[in-house]
C-alpha positions as CSV (number, residue, x, y, z in Angstrom):
1,X,38.7,110.0,-12.6
2,X,38.1,113.6,-13.6
3,X,34.7,115.0,-12.7
4,X,33.4,116.5,-16.0
5,X,30.2,117.7,-14.3
6,X,32.1,120.5,-12.6
7,X,31.5,123.9,-14.2
8,X,34.4,125.1,-16.4
9,X,35.5,127.9,-14.0
10,X,35.3,125.7,-10.9
11,X,37.8,123.4,-9.4
12,X,38.4,120.1,-11.4
13,X,38.5,117.1,-9.1
14,X,39.8,113.7,-10.1
15,X,41.7,110.7,-8.7
16,X,45.0,109.7,-10.2
17,X,44.5,106.4,-12.1
18,X,46.7,103.4,-10.9
19,X,48.2,103.1,-14.4
20,X,49.9,106.4,-13.8
21,X,52.0,105.0,-10.9
22,X,55.5,106.3,-11.1
23,X,54.7,109.2,-13.3
24,X,55.8,112.7,-12.4
25,X,53.0,115.0,-11.5
26,X,53.5,117.2,-14.7
27,X,53.3,114.0,-16.9
28,X,50.1,112.9,-15.2
29,X,48.5,116.3,-15.5
30,X,49.4,116.4,-19.3
31,X,47.6,113.1,-19.8
32,X,44.6,113.9,-17.6
33,X,44.1,117.4,-19.0
34,X,45.2,117.2,-22.6
35,X,43.0,120.2,-23.6
36,X,45.5,122.5,-21.7
37,X,49.1,123.2,-22.8
38,X,52.0,122.0,-20.7
39,X,53.1,125.5,-20.1
40,X,49.6,126.5,-18.8
41,X,49.6,123.5,-16.5
42,X,53.0,124.4,-15.2
43,X,51.9,128.0,-14.5
44,X,49.0,126.6,-12.4
45,X,51.4,124.4,-10.4
46,X,53.7,127.5,-9.8
47,X,50.7,129.5,-8.7
48,X,49.6,126.7,-6.3
49,X,46.4,126.1,-8.2
50,X,47.1,122.4,-8.3
51,X,46.6,120.5,-5.0
52,X,47.7,116.8,-4.5
53,X,45.9,115.3,-1.5
54,X,45.1,118.8,-0.4
55,X,48.6,120.2,-0.5
56,X,50.2,122.4,-3.2
57,X,51.8,120.1,-5.8
58,X,55.3,120.1,-7.2
59,X,55.9,119.3,-10.9
60,X,58.6,116.8,-10.3
61,X,57.0,114.8,-7.5
62,X,55.8,111.3,-8.4
63,X,52.3,110.0,-8.2
64,X,51.4,106.4,-7.4
65,X,47.7,106.2,-8.1
66,X,44.8,106.8,-5.8
67,X,45.8,110.4,-4.9
68,X,43.2,113.2,-5.2
69,X,44.0,116.1,-7.5
70,X,42.3,119.4,-7.4
71,X,43.0,121.8,-10.3
72,X,41.7,125.3,-10.4
73,X,41.8,126.6,-14.0
74,X,42.7,130.2,-14.5
75,X,39.7,132.4,-14.9
76,X,39.1,134.5,-18.0
77,X,40.5,137.4,-16.0
78,X,43.7,135.6,-15.4
79,X,44.1,134.9,-19.2
80,X,44.9,138.6,-19.4
81,X,47.7,138.2,-16.8
82,X,50.5,138.2,-19.3
83,X,49.7,141.5,-21.0
84,X,52.3,144.3,-20.9
85,X,51.4,147.3,-18.8
86,X,53.1,150.7,-18.6
87,X,54.2,150.5,-14.9
88,X,57.3,152.5,-13.8
89,X,60.3,150.5,-12.8
90,X,63.2,151.5,-10.6
91,X,66.0,149.9,-12.6
92,X,69.3,149.7,-10.8
93,X,71.2,147.9,-13.6
94,X,70.4,146.6,-17.0
95,X,72.4,145.1,-19.9
96,X,71.6,142.7,-22.7
97,X,71.3,139.7,-20.3
98,X,69.7,140.8,-17.0
99,X,67.8,143.5,-15.2
100,X,68.2,144.4,-11.5
101,X,65.2,146.2,-10.0
102,X,64.6,148.0,-6.8
103,X,61.0,146.7,-6.1
104,X,58.7,149.2,-4.3
105,X,56.4,148.2,-1.5
106,X,53.0,147.1,-2.7
107,X,54.1,145.7,-6.1
108,X,53.1,142.1,-6.6
109,X,55.9,140.2,-8.5
110,X,53.9,137.5,-10.4
111,X,50.1,137.4,-11.3
112,X,48.0,135.2,-9.1
113,X,44.6,135.0,-7.5
114,X,43.3,138.5,-7.0
115,X,46.2,140.1,-8.7
116,X,46.0,139.4,-12.4
117,X,47.2,142.8,-13.5
118,X,49.4,145.5,-12.2
119,X,52.3,143.2,-11.4
120,X,56.1,143.3,-11.9
121,X,55.6,140.7,-14.7
122,X,53.2,143.0,-16.5
123,X,55.7,145.9,-16.1
124,X,58.6,143.8,-17.4
125,X,56.7,142.8,-20.5
126,X,56.1,146.4,-21.4
127,X,59.7,147.4,-20.6
128,X,61.2,144.5,-22.6
129,X,58.7,142.9,-25.0
130,X,61.3,140.1,-25.7
131,X,60.6,138.7,-22.2
132,X,57.4,137.2,-23.5
133,X,59.7,134.4,-24.9
134,X,61.2,133.7,-21.5
135,X,59.3,131.7,-18.9
136,X,57.7,133.9,-16.2
137,X,59.1,136.9,-18.1
138,X,62.5,136.1,-16.7
139,X,61.6,136.2,-13.0
140,X,63.8,133.7,-11.1
141,X,63.1,134.7,-7.5
142,X,60.5,136.8,-5.8
143,X,59.9,139.3,-3.0
144,X,56.6,139.5,-1.1
145,X,54.2,142.2,-2.1
146,X,55.0,144.3,1.0
147,X,58.8,143.6,0.9
148,X,60.9,146.2,-0.9
149,X,64.3,145.9,-2.5
150,X,66.6,144.2,-5.0
151,X,65.4,141.5,-7.4
152,X,67.1,140.2,-10.6
153,X,65.4,139.3,-13.9
154,X,66.8,137.2,-16.8
155,X,66.4,138.7,-20.3
156,X,66.9,135.4,-22.1
157,X,66.8,131.6,-21.5
158,X,70.6,131.2,-21.2
159,X,70.7,133.8,-18.4
160,X,67.6,132.4,-16.7
161,X,69.1,128.9,-16.7
162,X,72.4,130.2,-15.3
163,X,70.7,132.3,-12.5
164,X,68.5,129.4,-11.5
165,X,71.7,127.3,-11.2
166,X,73.4,129.9,-9.1
167,X,70.4,130.1,-6.8
168,X,70.5,126.3,-6.4
169,X,74.2,126.4,-5.8
170,X,73.7,129.2,-3.3
171,X,76.2,131.5,-5.0
172,X,73.7,134.3,-5.2
173,X,74.0,136.4,-2.1
174,X,71.0,138.3,-0.7
175,X,71.0,140.5,2.3
176,X,67.9,142.0,4.0
177,X,67.4,144.7,6.6
178,X,64.7,143.7,9.1
179,X,63.3,145.4,12.1
180,X,62.1,142.8,14.6
181,X,60.3,143.0,17.9
182,X,62.3,142.5,21.1
183,X,66.0,143.1,21.9
184,X,68.6,140.8,20.4
185,X,72.1,141.2,21.8
186,X,74.0,139.2,19.2
187,X,73.7,137.5,15.9
188,X,73.3,133.9,15.0
189,X,71.7,131.5,12.5
190,X,68.4,129.7,12.2
191,X,68.6,126.3,10.5
192,X,65.0,125.0,10.5
193,X,63.0,123.5,7.7
194,X,60.1,125.5,6.3
195,X,56.9,124.2,4.7
196,X,53.2,125.1,4.4
197,X,51.4,125.7,7.7
198,X,49.4,122.5,8.6
199,X,46.2,124.4,9.1
200,X,46.5,127.8,7.5
201,X,47.5,127.8,3.8
202,X,48.2,131.5,3.9
203,X,51.1,130.9,6.2
204,X,54.4,129.0,6.1
205,X,55.8,127.4,9.3
206,X,58.8,125.6,10.7
207,X,57.9,122.0,10.2
208,X,59.7,118.7,10.1
209,X,58.2,117.9,6.7
210,X,59.4,121.2,5.3
211,X,62.4,122.0,3.1
212,X,65.8,123.0,4.4
213,X,66.0,126.7,5.2
214,X,69.0,128.6,6.7
215,X,68.9,132.3,7.7
216,X,71.9,134.1,9.2
217,X,71.4,137.3,11.1
218,X,73.5,140.0,12.8
219,X,72.6,143.0,14.9
220,X,72.8,146.3,13.1
221,X,71.4,148.4,15.9
222,X,69.5,147.7,19.1
223,X,66.7,149.8,20.5
224,X,64.4,149.5,23.5
225,X,61.8,146.9,22.4
226,X,63.1,146.3,18.9
227,X,66.3,145.4,16.9
228,X,67.4,146.2,13.4
229,X,68.9,143.1,11.9
230,X,70.9,142.3,8.7
231,X,69.8,138.9,7.5
232,X,71.4,136.8,4.8
233,X,69.9,133.8,3.1
234,X,71.4,130.5,2.2
235,X,68.1,129.2,0.9
236,X,65.1,131.0,-0.6
237,X,61.9,129.6,1.0
238,X,58.6,131.5,0.9
239,X,58.5,134.0,3.8
240,X,61.8,132.6,5.1
241,X,63.0,135.5,7.2
242,X,59.5,136.3,8.5
243,X,59.0,132.6,9.5
244,X,62.4,132.2,11.1
245,X,62.2,135.4,13.1
246,X,58.8,134.5,14.4
247,X,60.2,131.1,15.3
248,X,62.8,132.9,17.4
249,X,60.0,134.9,19.1
250,X,61.2,138.0,17.4
251,X,58.6,138.6,14.6
252,X,59.0,141.4,12.2
253,X,57.5,144.8,13.0
254,X,54.3,145.2,11.0
255,X,54.0,141.6,10.0
256,X,50.3,140.9,10.4
257,X,50.6,137.3,9.3
258,X,53.3,136.1,11.7
259,X,52.7,138.4,14.7
260,X,51.3,136.2,17.4
261,X,49.5,138.6,19.7
262,X,50.8,141.8,21.4
263,X,54.5,142.2,21.8
264,X,56.3,143.6,24.9
265,X,57.1,147.2,24.2
266,X,58.0,150.3,26.0
267,X,55.1,152.8,26.1
268,X,56.7,155.5,24.0
269,X,57.2,153.0,21.0
270,X,53.8,151.2,21.3
271,X,52.0,153.3,18.6
272,X,55.0,153.7,16.4
273,X,55.6,149.9,16.1
274,X,52.0,148.7,16.1
275,X,50.9,151.1,13.4
276,X,53.6,150.4,10.8
277,X,51.5,149.0,8.0
278,X,53.7,146.3,6.5
279,X,56.5,143.9,7.4
280,X,59.6,146.0,8.0
281,X,61.8,144.1,5.6
282,X,64.0,145.4,2.7
283,X,66.3,143.5,0.3
284,X,69.3,145.8,0.5
285,X,72.1,143.8,-1.2
286,X,72.3,141.4,-4.1
287,X,75.5,139.8,-5.4
288,X,75.9,137.2,-8.2
289,X,78.1,136.1,-11.1
290,X,77.2,137.6,-14.4
291,X,75.8,134.7,-16.5
292,X,77.7,135.7,-19.6
293,X,80.9,137.6,-18.6
294,X,81.5,135.7,-15.4
295,X,82.2,138.9,-13.5
296,X,81.2,139.0,-9.9
297,X,78.6,141.9,-9.5
298,X,77.0,143.5,-6.5
299,X,74.3,146.0,-5.9
300,X,73.1,147.9,-2.8
301,X,70.0,150.1,-2.3
302,X,69.1,152.0,0.9
303,X,66.0,151.4,2.9
304,X,62.8,153.0,1.5
305,X,61.4,156.2,3.0
306,X,58.8,154.4,5.2
307,X,61.4,152.3,7.0
308,X,63.8,155.3,7.3
309,X,61.0,157.3,8.8
310,X,60.1,154.4,11.1
311,X,63.7,154.3,12.5
312,X,63.8,158.1,12.8
313,X,60.5,158.1,14.8
314,X,61.9,155.4,17.1
315,X,65.1,157.4,17.8
316,X,63.1,160.5,18.4
317,X,60.7,158.8,20.8
318,X,63.6,157.3,22.7
319,X,65.6,160.6,22.6
320,X,68.5,158.9,20.8
321,X,71.0,160.6,18.5
322,X,70.6,160.3,14.7
323,X,72.7,157.5,13.1
324,X,75.9,158.3,11.3
């Protein structure tokens, strides 16, 4: 049972009682931790602050009794996570139902450990105060902190429900531009399940116990030692493109998490590629059905300045002509 001797700000450890056999995890949590609201508990699950037998828990998974649960309550600092902050947003489109944002590099999407303020969620609450009534301020999908590009936000519950359904039905189309190490001559697809890395919780990995993940890619332009790809997602797993490209032995340029040792590279590009400070990944296209009007809508944004400069430096070093 729950260990009440643990300090309030430390991890709470307990064993799931046998009488909870068959309960969903969120139901068990609500009974074991009645002093916290269901929405607060759900936030902790989303933020991976609830571990079931040492692995991040999922609200809908069932428990059978005897499992260990570790719950890390949000600190006092994180209680301030849902406050509005005046952070500039690059809004590509907005109406009464949704917002499409071109997220810059370095902006965290959702508050979490070490990033309780200064996130996209805080910016959204300042821009549209009514989003405080929508779960996660209307955020329905995410981009990594150091990935730039298009992201859609729902401004009401009806829109959020519809967008989640479209994501589940794979009718939302997302395309990314990615610069990877090595030379790829043609496109293809990776259909390999992705789950939490067995020994490093910071990373994801291709693993038999993971969830279905499908990434399509085609060659936009080949260079000596690297290739610019256009990737499209059927699924939306954490770090999906980064994991799948590393699985192909073509990790993203600048990806400190999934680069596995030095990459083969011509001498004139060595410094240019190794010194790029983030994964070279940009969400360039987003298409979906408007949740209210039913109109098919599509947005495109160009690569940010740092990726454009990276490609320019590559062409210059290789003495190649500028792109059209």
